[in-house]
N, C-alpha and C positions, 0 to 999 in steps of 0.2 A: 255201892252205888257211884252211879258219877253223877256228880251236881256242878254245876258251876255257883258259885257264890257262897263261900265258906264264909261263917260269922267270924263277923272282926270284933275286936273289943278295945276300940279308941273311945275318948271320953267325946260326947255330943259336943258338938259345936267348937272342938278343938281345931284348930288350923295351925298342922306341923311346918317345919321349915319347908319354904317354897326351893327346893334345890335337885338337881341330878345327882346321882350316887350310882357308882359301878354294880353289876349283879354279879353273881357268881358264877355264870356264863361269858363274863365282859363283855355283855350290851349294856348300853346307858342304862340307868334306872329310872323307874317312874317318879315323877313330882308327885308330893303328896298334897291332898286337897281337904277340906272339911268333909266330916261324914256324919250324916244324920239319921238316928233309927227309921226304919222303913215302914212306917205304919205296925198294923199286928203281927210283926215277923220279929224275929230275934237279930235279923241283919242291919248292917248299915250301908248306905250309898251314898255315893258322892253326891253335892249339892249340884254339880251341873253333870248330868249324863249326858249321852248321845242318842238322839234320834235317827232312826235309819231308815225310813221311808225312802228316801233320796237313791240308798243304795240299791234298791229292788227296780225304783218306776218312778214314774208320773212327775220327775222334777229332770227329764231328757237322760240322754244317755249317760249311763257311769260304767266306766270299764272296768273288769273284775279286780286288774293290779292296782288302780286307783282306790276303789272300795277298801282294800284291805290294807292299803297306807293310811287311809281314812281313820279304820279301827285303830290301827299301830299307833296312829299321833294320839289319839285319843286316851289310851290307855298309858301312852309314856307321857300325857299330861296329869295324869290322877283319877281319870272317868274310872267309876266302878260299878256302871249301870247303863247296860245296851237297851233299847227299846226296838223290837221290831213288831212284825204283824205275819200272818201265814199269808196275808194276800198281797203282800209288797215283792210284786216281781213274782208272784205266784209261788211264792217260796224262796226265790233269790236270794233276799236279803237275810232269811234265816239261815240258809245252806253257806252264805259268806262268812257269817258270825260264827256259824261252826266249824268252819273249814280252820278259821284266824285261831278259834281259842283251843283247839287242837293242836295247835304251832304253840301257843302261848299259855300253857298249864299255870305258869306262874301270875297270869294276869288277874285271878281272882275276881271275876267278873258276876254280878248278878243281871241275869237275861231275862228280861220282861216281854212276853209275846202276847198275840193277840188271837183270837177266832170269832168267826161267825158271819165274815162279810164276802165268804166266798159262795154264798148259795143266796138265794131269796130271800129276801128280808120279811120271812114270815114267821111269826111267833111259835107255830106248831112246829116248826123245825130245831129250836133249839131243845134237844130232848138228850139225855143220857148218852142213849146210843151213836148219837152225832157228834157230842162231846169227845167221846172215846176216839171216834174216828178221827177228829180234827187234830187231838192232841197225839195222837200216834203219829200222823204227819208231820206235824211239828216236832216231836222227838226224834224221828228219824232225819229230820232238815237238821237238826241243830247237834246230832250225835249224844244226845243224853238218855239218860232212865227216866231221870224226873226233871220237868219243867220249873223252875226259879219259881216263875209268876205267870199264870195265863189271865187275861182281860178280855171279857166280852167286847168284842169292837163295835161300840155304837149300835147296840143291836136297836130293835125298834122297842118304842117306849111301855109297853105290856108287858116286855120280857123282864123288867125291873122290880116287876110287882109279883112274879111267878115264883110260888114258894118252891114248884117242882124244878125250876131251873136251880135255885141255891141249893135247892137237896144233891140236883146231880152234880152242880160242881163241890160240895163238899163230900160226894161219893169221890170223885176224882181224887181230892185228898187224901181219903182212906186208902184208895188204893195204889198211892204213891206214884200217879201218873203225873200230879203237879205238888209244889211243896206248897201253893199259895194262890189265891184268886185274887182278881180285883175287875174294874169295870172301868170302860174307857167311854165318856158320855160327852153328849152335845148342849144339853141344857142344864140349869143349876136345878132344876127339879128333880130331874133323873139321879143326879147326883146326891141329894138328899135322899130320895130312896134307897141309893145303895147303901149308904152311908150307916141306914136305920137296920141294914142286915148285920148280924153279929159274925159272920165268917168272912166279909168283904175287906180285904185286906190294903186297899188302896182303889183311888178315884182318880183317873186321869182326864184331864179337863183343859180346856183352852182357857188360857191365864195368860194375860199381858198387857202392856200400857195401855192398849186398845180394847182390852175385855176385862172390865174391873168387877164387873157384876159377882164372880166368885167371892170377893172380899165380904159380900154383905152377910151371907149364910153359909156358903159351902166351908169355906175354909176355919171358920168357927166350930162348925158341926164337926169337920173331920178331925180338928185337934182335939175336943170334947171326948172324940170317941175312940182317938187312937187309930184312926185310917191315916194312910200315908196319902198326899195329894203328888201326883204326878204332873207338871204343868208343861203342856204342848203349844206347838205353834208359837212359841216365845217371843217371835220376832215378827208376828204378823205376814209370813210367808216370805219375810226378806223386806216387806216395806219398812221395820223399824231400824233397820242397817242402814237406811238413808241415802242407800245407792243407786235407788231407780228416779226416773223423772215420768213426766207424762209420756212421754216418748219412747220409753224402754218397751221392747217388743221380748215376749218369751218363746220358745220353742213352740211347736204344734201339739207336742205330746207330753207339754207341761201344763198340771192341773191349772198355775195360774193361766194360762190360757183357754183348754176346754173347760173349766170349772169356774169361771168367773163370777156365774149367775147360778151357781147351783146345779148346772146342766148333769151332772154325774153323781154327784152325792151332795152333801149338808154344804150349803155355802159358805158356811162358817169357818168350813176348814181351809177356804182362800181366802187369804187378807184379812183372817178373822171376821170376815163378814162385811168388813168395811169397804167400801166404793173405790176403786184404785185410785182416780184423779184426787178425791179429796182426800187420801191416805197418805197419798205422795205429800201433798200439801202440809198436814199435821208432821208427817215424817220428819219434813225440814226444821218445824218449831221443836219438834223431840230431839232431834241431833243437838239443837243449840243449848241443851241440858246436859249434856256430857259435861264430865268433869274432865280437868287437864290431865292428860295422859290414856282417856279411855276414849275408844270410839261408841258410835250411838249403839253400835248392837253389843257392847258390854256394857254399856249403861242398861239399857234394857234386861239382859240376864240380871244383873244384879239387884235392880229394881226389883225384879222376881224373888231372888234368892231370900231378900230381907223381908218379905211379907211373911208374918208367922203363920206358921202351918204347912208351908211348903216343905215338902221333902226331897224333891230334885227337879229341875227343869231341863229337858230334851231338846235342845237344838240340834238342828241336823247339820251335816256339812259336807261339801263336795272336795275339800281339798285338804291336805294336811296341815297347811298353814289354818284353815279356817278354824278345824278341830282346835288346834292350840289357843287361837286367839277365843275361842269360843270359853274353853275350860279357864283361861286367865281372868275370867271375870270374876270367878270364885275369889280372885286373892285381890280384889280392888276393895276399899274402905267402903264403910256403906255412903250411901247417898245421904244429903244433909236433908233437914227437916224442911227446908225452902225448895229442895230437888222434888221433893216428894209429893209437895204442896202443887208445884208448878206442874206434874205430870197429872194430878186429879183437875186440875182446871183446865188443862190441855184435852181430856177427856171429857170432862162437861161440855166444852163448848165447841167442841169439833167432832168429837165420836158418839157419845151416848145415844143421841136420838136416832142413829143407824142400827144399832145392835140391843143396847141395854133392855130392850123389851122381848127382844127376841129367842136369846139364848138364855 
């Protein structure tokens, strides 16, 4: 049976030498990166993964050759975890990943996809028959018999409390359509409901220096239950890179333009729900916390990596250079206690009132 993501046997938390080596086919070898056990599975994944929403749509146009170059740069940087969804470019992201991995059987990537956002958000549609159809489509897009991980893609809140839904997910595992399942959530309460389910392997949640609420209950509960945490929107849609000003304009087909106030989907997915103008000001202050030799974006990723309970963080990338830079955050020294305190203070002063009560 063809599956991506074979089991690794490296010591948890070990950071192997960050150097390139020659491979058997003469291609420059991959960099090594810390690997962590991924939830209720026997697999390990890189602490920095790759989010591939931007390779499908909603971040402006990305050419196919550029998308494949980003995937390659991530793999060469030591990334072993790709996150995608059936709705990203209506399957384009999955198809690109499948095409790339067929040409790189040595890559040993765990691919996490998602399902449930291509239909009306009606809890009654989250049925076994639909799950079979949705996963069949993703299996075809990725070119695999068994999907490594399928996540419910931020479904309506009642779905998380449905025994029938989780029975159906268990059936998909029994049928070997999927190896494991998890959930992607909007709120901490949804995450806690899913963590209580014995079959949930992972929870994907917005978690970054501008969204600290998961630290209170979600990360501790996940760690106790052995559930993996995938930290998404780690740079607050780019705010934490420190590259934007109040005058920055995004393309019309970029969600940072058309969903700034939650017009198309949950507002929290765009700039983590933070008002753009005040977020830019807070990001300037955050950039001042970056240690010597690290960019603000790398500092934001390093902050997430060292939070107890995080399995992997999934920044997106639109260029090979960005993919390499994101991955390099894994090799940074841990941030100091003073820096961690400064991040908390910044959040409390500038961000908390906007987001903490909502998600």
